C-alpha positions as CSV (number, residue, x, y, z in Angstrom):
1,M,94.3,-63.5,217.8
2,N,91.4,-61.2,217.2
3,R,90.1,-58.0,218.8
4,I,86.5,-56.8,219.5
5,I,86.0,-53.0,219.7
6,V,82.6,-51.7,220.8
7,N,81.1,-48.2,220.8
8,D,77.5,-46.9,221.1
9,Y,76.9,-47.3,217.4
10,F,78.5,-50.5,216.0
11,I,81.0,-53.3,216.6
12,E,84.4,-53.4,215.0
13,I,86.2,-56.7,214.7
14,I,89.9,-57.0,213.8
15,A,90.7,-60.6,212.8
16,D,92.6,-62.5,210.2
17,S,90.3,-64.0,207.6
18,Q,91.4,-67.5,208.7
19,D,90.8,-66.9,212.4
20,S,88.7,-69.9,213.5
21,A,86.6,-68.0,216.0
22,F,85.9,-65.3,213.4
23,L,85.0,-67.9,210.8
24,H,82.6,-69.4,213.2
25,F,80.9,-66.0,213.7
26,L,80.7,-65.5,210.0
27,S,78.9,-68.8,209.6
28,F,76.4,-67.8,212.3
29,A,76.0,-64.4,210.6
30,D,75.3,-65.9,207.2
31,K,72.7,-68.3,208.6
32,N,71.0,-65.5,210.6
33,K,71.1,-62.8,208.0
34,V,73.5,-60.6,210.1
35,L,75.5,-58.3,207.9
36,V,79.3,-58.3,208.5
37,D,80.8,-55.5,206.5
38,K,84.4,-55.6,205.3
39,Q,86.2,-52.3,205.8
40,R,89.0,-51.0,203.7
41,R,91.6,-51.4,206.4
42,R,93.2,-54.8,206.5
43,D,91.4,-57.5,208.5
44,T,88.8,-55.1,209.8
45,Y,85.1,-55.8,209.8
46,R,82.0,-54.1,211.3
47,C,78.6,-55.3,212.2
48,S,75.5,-54.2,214.1
49,L,75.6,-53.6,217.9
50,R,72.6,-55.9,218.1
51,A,74.8,-58.9,217.3
52,L,76.9,-58.4,220.4
53,P,75.5,-61.3,222.6
54,E,76.1,-63.9,219.8
55,L,79.5,-62.4,218.9
56,L,80.8,-62.7,222.5
57,Q,79.3,-66.2,222.9
58,I,81.0,-67.4,219.7
59,M,84.3,-65.4,219.8
60,R,84.7,-65.3,223.6
61,P,83.2,-68.6,224.8
62,G,82.9,-68.8,228.6
63,Y,83.5,-65.1,229.1
64,D,82.8,-63.6,232.5
65,P,80.3,-60.7,232.1
66,D,81.7,-59.0,235.2
67,K,85.2,-58.8,233.6
68,L,84.1,-57.3,230.4
69,P,85.2,-53.7,229.6
70,V,82.6,-51.2,230.9
71,I,81.3,-50.1,227.5
72,I,80.9,-53.7,226.3
73,R,79.2,-54.8,229.5
74,R,76.8,-51.9,229.3
75,N,75.9,-52.5,225.7
76,L,75.5,-56.2,226.3
77,N,73.1,-55.8,229.2
78,E,71.2,-53.1,227.2
79,E,70.8,-55.4,224.2
80,L,69.6,-58.4,226.3
81,I,67.1,-56.2,228.1
82,R,66.0,-54.6,224.8
83,R,65.2,-57.9,223.2
84,E,63.1,-59.2,226.1
85,R,61.3,-56.0,226.9
86,T,60.5,-55.1,223.3
87,Q,58.9,-58.5,222.6
88,L,56.8,-58.2,225.7
89,L,55.6,-54.7,224.8
90,L,54.8,-55.6,221.2
91,T,52.9,-58.7,222.4
92,H,51.0,-57.4,225.4
93,G,51.1,-53.6,225.0
94,P,52.3,-50.9,227.5
95,D,52.5,-51.6,231.2
96,N,51.3,-48.2,232.4
97,I,48.4,-45.9,231.8
98,H,49.2,-42.3,231.1
99,P,46.9,-39.4,232.2
100,F,46.7,-37.8,228.7
101,L,48.5,-40.1,226.2
102,W,46.5,-42.8,224.3
103,R,47.6,-46.4,224.7
104,H,49.5,-46.5,221.4
105,Q,51.4,-43.4,222.4
106,Q,52.3,-44.9,225.8
107,L,53.5,-48.0,224.0
108,G,55.9,-45.8,222.0
109,V,57.1,-44.1,225.2
110,E,57.9,-47.5,226.8
111,L,59.5,-48.9,223.6
112,A,61.8,-45.8,223.6
113,E,62.9,-46.7,227.2
114,V,64.6,-49.8,226.0
115,N,65.4,-48.9,222.4
116,R,67.9,-46.2,222.1
117,R,67.4,-46.1,218.3
118,Y,64.0,-46.8,216.7
119,G,61.5,-45.9,214.1
120,F,58.0,-44.8,215.0
121,F,55.9,-45.0,211.8
122,Y,52.7,-43.7,213.3
123,D,49.8,-42.8,211.0
124,T,48.7,-39.1,210.7
125,R,46.5,-37.9,213.5
126,T,47.8,-40.6,216.0
127,G,49.8,-38.1,218.1
128,K,53.4,-38.6,217.1
129,T,54.5,-35.2,218.4
130,L,53.1,-35.5,221.9
131,M,54.5,-39.1,222.2
132,A,58.0,-37.8,221.2
133,L,57.8,-34.9,223.6
134,Q,56.9,-37.4,226.4
135,I,59.9,-39.6,225.4
136,I,62.2,-36.6,225.6
137,Y,60.7,-35.4,228.9
138,N,61.2,-38.8,230.5
139,A,64.8,-39.0,229.2
140,L,65.6,-35.5,230.6
141,K,63.9,-36.2,233.9
142,Y,65.5,-39.5,234.6
143,G,69.0,-38.8,233.4
144,G,68.8,-40.4,229.9
145,A,69.6,-37.1,228.2
146,K,70.6,-33.5,229.0
147,R,69.6,-31.9,225.7
148,A,67.4,-32.9,222.8
149,L,67.3,-32.1,219.1
150,V,64.2,-32.3,216.8
151,I,64.8,-31.9,213.1
152,C,61.6,-31.4,211.1
153,P,60.3,-29.5,208.1
154,S,59.8,-25.8,208.7
155,A,56.1,-26.2,208.0
156,I,55.5,-28.2,211.2
157,I,57.8,-26.4,213.7
158,Q,54.8,-24.4,214.9
159,A,52.9,-27.6,215.6
160,W,55.8,-28.8,217.7
161,L,55.8,-25.5,219.6
162,D,52.1,-25.7,220.2
163,D,52.3,-29.3,221.5
164,A,55.3,-28.4,223.7
165,K,52.9,-26.2,225.7
166,H,51.7,-29.5,227.3
167,F,55.1,-29.7,229.0
168,P,55.6,-26.3,230.7
169,E,58.7,-27.5,232.5
170,L,60.6,-27.8,229.2
171,K,62.3,-24.9,227.6
172,V,61.9,-25.2,223.8
173,V,63.5,-23.0,221.2
174,A,63.3,-23.2,217.4
175,Y,66.1,-22.6,214.8
176,W,64.1,-21.2,212.0
177,G,62.6,-17.9,210.8
178,S,64.8,-14.8,210.2
179,Q,68.5,-14.6,210.7
180,A,68.0,-12.7,213.9
181,E,65.5,-15.3,215.2
182,R,67.9,-18.1,214.4
183,F,70.8,-16.4,216.1
184,N,68.6,-15.8,219.2
185,A,67.8,-19.5,219.3
186,L,71.4,-20.5,219.3
187,C,72.1,-18.1,222.2
188,T,69.1,-19.3,224.3
189,P,69.6,-22.1,226.9
190,C,67.0,-24.9,226.3
191,H,66.0,-28.5,226.8
192,I,64.8,-29.0,223.3
193,M,66.1,-27.4,220.1
194,L,63.8,-27.6,217.1
195,W,65.8,-27.3,213.9
196,S,64.4,-26.6,210.4
197,M,65.2,-29.5,208.1
198,E,65.6,-27.1,205.2
199,L,68.1,-25.0,207.1
200,S,70.0,-28.1,208.2
201,L,71.4,-28.4,204.7
202,N,73.9,-25.6,205.3
203,T,74.2,-25.7,209.1
204,M,75.8,-29.1,209.7
205,H,78.8,-27.4,211.1
206,L,76.6,-26.1,213.9
207,L,74.8,-29.3,214.5
208,T,77.9,-31.4,214.7
209,K,79.6,-29.1,217.2
210,A,76.5,-29.0,219.5
211,K,76.1,-31.7,222.1
212,F,72.8,-33.5,221.9
213,D,72.0,-36.8,223.6
214,I,68.7,-37.6,221.8
215,C,67.4,-36.7,218.4
216,F,64.0,-37.1,216.6
217,I,63.8,-36.8,212.8
218,D,60.2,-35.9,212.1
219,E,58.9,-36.7,208.6
220,S,61.9,-39.0,208.1
221,S,60.5,-39.9,204.7
222,R,62.5,-36.8,203.6
223,L,65.5,-39.2,203.8
224,K,64.0,-41.5,201.2
225,S,66.7,-40.7,198.5
226,H,70.2,-41.8,199.5
227,R,71.6,-39.2,197.1
228,S,70.1,-36.2,198.8
229,K,72.3,-33.9,200.8
230,T,69.8,-34.1,203.7
231,S,70.2,-37.9,203.8
232,K,74.0,-37.7,203.7
233,N,73.9,-35.1,206.5
234,M,71.6,-37.1,208.7
235,L,73.7,-40.3,208.2
236,E,76.7,-38.3,209.5
237,L,74.8,-36.8,212.4
238,S,73.3,-40.1,213.4
239,L,76.8,-41.3,214.5
240,M,77.1,-38.4,216.9
241,I,73.9,-38.7,218.9
242,P,73.4,-41.9,220.9
243,R,69.6,-41.9,221.1
244,W,68.0,-41.5,217.6
245,Y,64.4,-41.8,216.6
246,L,62.4,-41.5,213.4
247,L,58.8,-40.3,213.0
248,S,56.8,-40.7,209.8
249,A,53.3,-41.6,208.6
250,T,54.5,-42.5,205.1
251,P,58.2,-43.6,205.5
252,A,58.5,-45.2,202.0
253,P,55.7,-43.9,199.7
254,N,57.4,-45.1,196.5
255,G,58.8,-48.5,197.4
256,E,60.8,-50.5,200.0
257,Q,64.1,-49.1,198.7
258,E,63.2,-45.8,200.5
259,Y,63.8,-47.4,203.9
260,Y,67.6,-47.6,203.1
261,T,68.9,-44.3,204.5
262,Q,66.2,-44.1,207.3
263,L,67.2,-47.5,208.7
264,K,70.9,-46.8,208.4
265,T,70.6,-43.8,210.6
266,I,69.2,-46.1,213.3
267,D,71.8,-48.8,212.7
268,P,74.6,-48.1,210.2
269,Y,75.1,-51.9,209.6
270,V,71.5,-53.0,209.1
271,F,72.1,-52.8,205.3
272,P,75.3,-52.9,203.2
273,D,77.2,-49.7,203.2
274,A,77.2,-49.5,199.3
275,V,73.7,-48.8,198.0
276,T,74.4,-50.9,194.9
277,H,75.0,-54.0,197.2
278,F,71.8,-53.2,199.0
279,E,69.8,-53.0,195.8
280,N,71.4,-56.1,194.3
281,K,70.7,-58.1,197.5
282,Y,67.0,-57.2,197.9
283,F,65.6,-56.0,194.6
284,I,65.1,-56.7,190.9
285,N,65.6,-53.8,188.6
286,M,62.7,-53.8,186.1
287,S,63.9,-50.8,184.2
288,R,64.8,-51.2,180.5
289,S,67.1,-48.2,180.6
290,T,70.6,-48.1,182.1
291,K,70.0,-44.5,183.2
292,F,67.1,-45.2,185.5
293,S,66.1,-48.0,187.9
294,K,62.7,-49.4,188.7
295,L,63.2,-51.5,191.8
296,V,60.9,-54.3,192.8
297,I,61.5,-56.3,195.9
298,H,62.8,-59.8,195.1
299,P,60.2,-62.4,196.0
300,D,62.8,-64.6,197.8
301,M,64.0,-61.7,199.9
302,K,60.6,-60.1,200.8
303,E,60.2,-61.9,204.1
304,T,63.8,-61.2,205.1
305,F,63.4,-57.6,204.3
306,D,60.1,-57.2,206.1
307,N,61.4,-58.9,209.2
308,T,64.5,-56.6,209.1
309,I,62.4,-53.5,209.1
310,K,60.2,-54.9,211.9
311,E,63.3,-55.3,214.1
312,Y,63.8,-51.6,214.0
313,A,60.4,-50.0,213.7
314,I,56.7,-50.1,214.6
315,Y,53.6,-49.0,212.7
316,V,50.4,-47.7,214.2
317,D,47.5,-46.8,211.9
318,Q,44.4,-44.8,212.6
319,S,42.3,-47.8,213.7
320,V,43.8,-47.4,217.2
321,M,41.5,-44.4,217.7
322,P,37.8,-43.9,217.1
323,T,37.0,-42.0,213.9
324,A,33.8,-41.3,212.0
325,G,35.3,-43.0,208.9
326,K,36.2,-42.1,205.4
327,E,34.4,-42.5,202.0
328,W,36.0,-42.0,198.6
329,H,34.0,-41.2,195.4
330,T,35.1,-40.7,191.8
331,V,33.1,-38.0,189.9
332,E,33.2,-39.1,186.3
333,F,32.4,-37.0,183.3
334,D,33.1,-37.0,179.5
335,M,35.7,-34.7,177.9
336,P,34.2,-32.4,175.2
337,T,34.8,-33.4,171.6
338,E,37.0,-30.5,170.7
339,L,39.2,-31.1,173.7
340,R,39.3,-34.9,173.0
341,I,40.9,-34.1,169.6
342,Y,43.8,-32.2,171.3
343,Y,44.1,-35.0,173.9
344,D,44.2,-37.9,171.4
345,K,46.7,-36.0,169.1
346,M,49.1,-35.4,172.0
347,R,48.8,-39.0,173.2
348,S,49.5,-40.4,169.7
349,D,51.9,-37.8,168.2
350,M,53.4,-36.3,171.5
351,S,52.7,-32.9,169.9
352,I,49.8,-30.6,169.2
353,E,49.5,-27.3,167.4
354,I,47.5,-24.6,169.1
355,A,47.2,-20.9,168.3
356,G,49.8,-21.4,165.6
357,R,52.5,-22.8,167.9
358,E,53.6,-26.4,168.2
359,I,53.8,-27.7,171.7
360,D,55.5,-31.1,172.1
361,A,56.5,-33.6,174.8
362,S,59.8,-35.5,174.3
363,M,59.8,-37.9,177.3
364,A,57.3,-40.2,179.0
365,A,57.1,-37.9,182.1
366,A,56.5,-34.9,179.9
367,I,53.7,-36.5,177.9
368,R,52.1,-37.6,181.1
369,A,52.2,-34.0,182.4
370,K,50.8,-32.6,179.1
371,L,47.9,-35.1,179.1
372,N,47.2,-34.2,182.7
373,Q,47.0,-30.5,181.7
374,I,44.8,-31.1,178.6
375,A,42.4,-33.2,180.8
376,S,42.1,-30.1,182.9
377,G,41.3,-27.9,179.9
378,F,44.6,-26.2,179.1
379,V,48.2,-26.8,178.0
380,M,51.5,-25.2,179.2
381,D,54.2,-24.4,176.7
382,T,57.3,-25.3,178.6
383,A,59.6,-24.0,175.9
384,A,58.0,-20.6,176.1
385,I,58.4,-20.7,179.9
386,S,62.1,-21.5,179.6
387,D,62.5,-18.8,176.9
388,N,60.8,-16.2,179.1
389,K,63.1,-17.0,182.1
390,L,66.2,-16.7,179.9
391,N,64.9,-13.4,178.3
392,K,64.3,-12.0,181.8
393,K,67.8,-12.8,182.9
394,I,69.4,-11.0,179.9
395,G,67.0,-8.1,180.1
396,I,64.9,-8.7,177.0
397,E,61.2,-7.6,177.4
398,L,59.7,-10.3,175.3
399,N,57.1,-12.5,176.9
400,E,55.8,-15.4,174.9
401,Q,52.5,-16.9,175.8
402,E,53.0,-19.7,178.3
403,I,49.5,-21.1,178.9
404,Y,46.8,-21.9,176.4
405,P,43.3,-22.3,177.8
406,I,41.3,-24.8,175.7
407,S,38.1,-25.7,177.7
408,D,36.4,-24.7,180.9
409,Y,34.5,-28.0,181.1
410,R,36.2,-29.3,184.2
411,V,35.6,-26.2,186.3
412,K,31.9,-26.5,185.3
413,E,31.9,-30.0,186.6
414,L,33.4,-28.7,189.9
415,D,30.6,-26.1,190.0
416,K,27.9,-28.7,189.6
417,L,29.5,-30.8,192.4
418,L,29.9,-27.9,194.8
419,K,26.3,-26.9,194.4
420,T,25.3,-30.4,195.8
421,F,27.1,-29.6,199.1
422,G,25.0,-26.4,199.8
423,D,26.7,-24.1,202.3
424,K,29.1,-26.7,203.7
425,K,32.8,-25.9,204.0
426,V,34.9,-27.7,201.3
427,V,38.7,-28.1,200.8
428,I,39.6,-28.2,197.1
429,W,43.0,-29.6,196.0
430,A,44.5,-28.5,192.7
431,N,48.0,-28.6,191.2
432,Y,48.5,-26.2,188.3
433,R,48.5,-22.4,188.3
434,E,46.0,-22.3,185.5
435,E,43.7,-24.6,187.5
436,F,43.8,-22.0,190.4
437,R,43.0,-19.2,187.9
438,M,39.9,-21.1,186.6
439,I,38.7,-22.0,190.1
440,K,39.2,-18.4,191.1
441,E,37.0,-17.2,188.2
442,L,34.3,-19.6,189.5
443,L,34.5,-19.0,193.3
444,G,36.0,-15.5,193.6
445,S,35.9,-14.2,197.1
446,K,34.0,-17.3,198.4
447,A,37.4,-19.0,198.6
448,R,41.0,-18.3,199.5
449,Y,43.9,-19.7,197.5
450,I,47.1,-21.3,198.8
451,R,49.8,-22.4,196.4
452,G,53.6,-22.0,195.8
453,G,54.6,-18.4,196.4
454,T,51.6,-17.6,198.6
455,D,52.8,-15.2,201.3
456,K,53.1,-16.8,204.8
457,D,50.9,-14.2,206.4
458,E,48.3,-14.5,203.6
459,K,48.4,-18.3,204.1
460,E,47.8,-18.1,207.8
461,E,45.0,-15.6,207.4
462,A,43.3,-17.8,204.8
463,I,43.5,-20.9,207.1
464,A,42.2,-18.9,210.1
465,L,39.2,-17.6,208.1
466,F,38.4,-21.1,206.9
467,K,38.7,-22.7,210.3
468,E,37.2,-20.0,212.5
469,G,35.3,-17.7,210.2
470,T,32.7,-17.8,207.4
471,L,35.0,-18.7,204.5
472,Q,33.3,-21.6,202.7
473,Y,36.1,-22.8,200.3
474,L,39.8,-23.3,200.7
475,V,41.7,-24.1,197.5
476,C,45.2,-25.5,198.1
477,H,48.1,-27.1,196.4
478,P,48.9,-30.3,198.3
479,A,52.6,-29.4,198.7
480,S,51.8,-25.9,200.0
481,I,50.1,-26.8,203.2
482,G,52.3,-27.7,206.2
483,M,52.2,-31.2,207.5
484,G,50.3,-31.5,210.8
485,R,47.8,-28.7,209.8
486,N,44.1,-29.6,210.2
487,F,41.0,-28.2,208.5
488,T,38.5,-30.2,210.6
489,P,35.7,-27.6,210.4
490,A,35.3,-29.2,206.9
491,Y,34.6,-32.9,206.3
492,I,34.4,-32.7,202.5
493,A,37.5,-32.6,200.2
494,V,37.5,-32.4,196.4
495,Y,40.5,-33.4,194.2
496,Y,40.2,-31.1,191.2
497,S,43.3,-32.8,189.8
498,M,45.8,-35.4,191.2
499,T,49.5,-36.3,190.8
500,D,51.3,-39.6,191.1
501,S,52.5,-38.8,194.6
502,W,50.9,-41.1,197.2
503,E,52.6,-39.1,199.9
504,L,50.9,-35.8,198.9
505,L,47.6,-37.6,198.5
506,K,47.9,-39.2,202.0
507,Q,49.0,-35.9,203.7
508,S,46.3,-33.8,202.0
509,S,43.5,-36.3,202.7
510,E,44.3,-36.2,206.4
511,R,43.8,-32.4,206.7
512,I,40.1,-33.0,207.4
513,A,40.3,-36.2,209.3
514,G,41.0,-37.0,212.9
515,H,39.8,-38.4,216.2
516,I,36.0,-38.5,216.5
517,D,36.2,-35.8,219.2
518,V,37.9,-33.5,216.7
519,Q,36.1,-34.7,213.5
520,P,32.7,-36.1,214.4
521,N,31.6,-36.4,210.7
522,K,32.5,-39.1,208.2
523,C,35.1,-37.6,205.8
524,L,33.9,-37.5,202.2
525,Y,36.5,-37.3,199.3
526,Y,35.5,-36.6,195.7
527,V,38.0,-37.2,192.8
528,L,37.2,-35.5,189.5
529,Q,37.9,-37.8,186.6
530,A,37.5,-37.4,182.8
531,R,36.6,-40.8,181.4
532,N,39.2,-42.6,179.4
533,T,42.0,-40.2,180.2
534,I,45.2,-39.9,182.3
535,D,43.0,-39.1,185.3
536,E,42.1,-42.7,185.6
537,V,45.7,-43.9,185.1
538,I,47.0,-41.6,187.8
539,Y,44.3,-42.5,190.3
540,T,45.0,-46.3,189.7
541,N,48.7,-45.7,190.1
542,V,48.5,-43.8,193.3
543,T,46.1,-46.3,194.7
544,N,48.5,-49.1,193.9
545,K,51.3,-47.2,195.7
546,R,49.0,-46.9,198.7
547,D,48.4,-50.6,198.8
548,S,52.1,-51.4,198.4
549,T,53.1,-49.0,201.2
550,T,50.3,-50.2,203.5
551,E,51.3,-53.9,203.0
552,I,54.7,-53.6,204.6
553,L,53.5,-51.2,207.3
554,K,50.9,-53.7,208.3
555,H,53.8,-56.1,208.8
556,L,55.3,-53.8,211.4
557,E,52.0,-53.3,213.3
558,A,52.0,-54.3,216.9
559,R,48.9,-56.5,217.7
560,F,48.2,-56.6,221.4
561,G,45.0,-56.9,223.3
């Protein structure tokens, strides 16, 4: 005897390990790459809801669909329709034309009608937010939901509020801002609740008690680490909301392993429950250290892995809409001899002496950062920074020097480049505080500066002056500008320095890009590079990450006429 228990999230099977029907299903599952996860309870197993048709066919041969329990019959019909309809949509495109949505947005709307849980990995500037709002609107209008939740980074809540103005029938409130504003949001009846992802860390007790029928996780790449509290919270929440969708332009910027948590929120049994089993199944660990892992997809498992992701998500890139194009240039120059001496010594000895103080780097990541700094003409004394923080805590007024300027050669190269642009607006991306200081000495009041710690009102004023006023330059840290912001009055961006983050490079580069109606000029990107330095290594590394990320996303792309 065996039992089949179905809910809206997974299937549970209770069967003896020698049960013939169950063994038959296990054989099918093994051949078709269907995960059957053994639970701790005796003779209890779980698998994806998507295996329901085959499970019934194998374990209940000759079953009468009309006599199935209501929840099983509903999920069976839903899965059969989902399979057929999804394939038709991905092959032929959407059936309907929408008055203001682009075709790829309408495709997403129609996919959501038959996929209660799905990933929309739409490139930046392709209109994810408007598409999601239309999906929510349709669900509310036609009875598929009564209340919706959107969890997104605080930086893009305003973008959601702005796009929601296209749907005046919807009441939208946002759980963010001051304590009073958050309390007011909780007390306000609404159709859609926008919830700050940062605030969700400590408000899960509120989210789990609220009743939501549909949820969008915007910038789902924030779930890329299975160890993070956000990832664990979203995994828990995903089993409480029947309709669940992911939105991201860069879902896995550092490797395929970053799909793990995101896909498990869609289907808890798409991958093994233990992350070690997942990694052992799909990856090879190339790390020589037992403390760290460097995962590379196993060649024999790549096709299986790609096809698994494709079952749960779609990718749409910017080629679906007309743009003026993009053009990347490296601006190469030589490092001054006196700076090269410091650079080579740090590279070979992992230590330099400057102004009578020894500054060293004990690990590979630290040496990389130090070389990056020296290539920009300065070096930071991390030991002094740590000592100053400690001294401040215990009340000692002793401030050791933290930053040692060595050369202003790089900012001079920036000056030469900017002069070639004349009076055109330019966005400049930099990463270190000292770089901002150097650039500020060069540009002064011609620019505004946005980095960590910049006041919110000051940031908004700077952006407004750049977009709508006469401000010529905007100097920003890539992580300090909210996703979804655009600086399309400019079509030139300069990378004064760069980190290894493909995600930050991708997001920052899109600030000046867009539909040809929004950005009629070809976007020009200039990357400053000192020859034979870490600059070239970082640029190559981030480019390789881009190519790796794009490869799997292209596999998810719908190709219809």
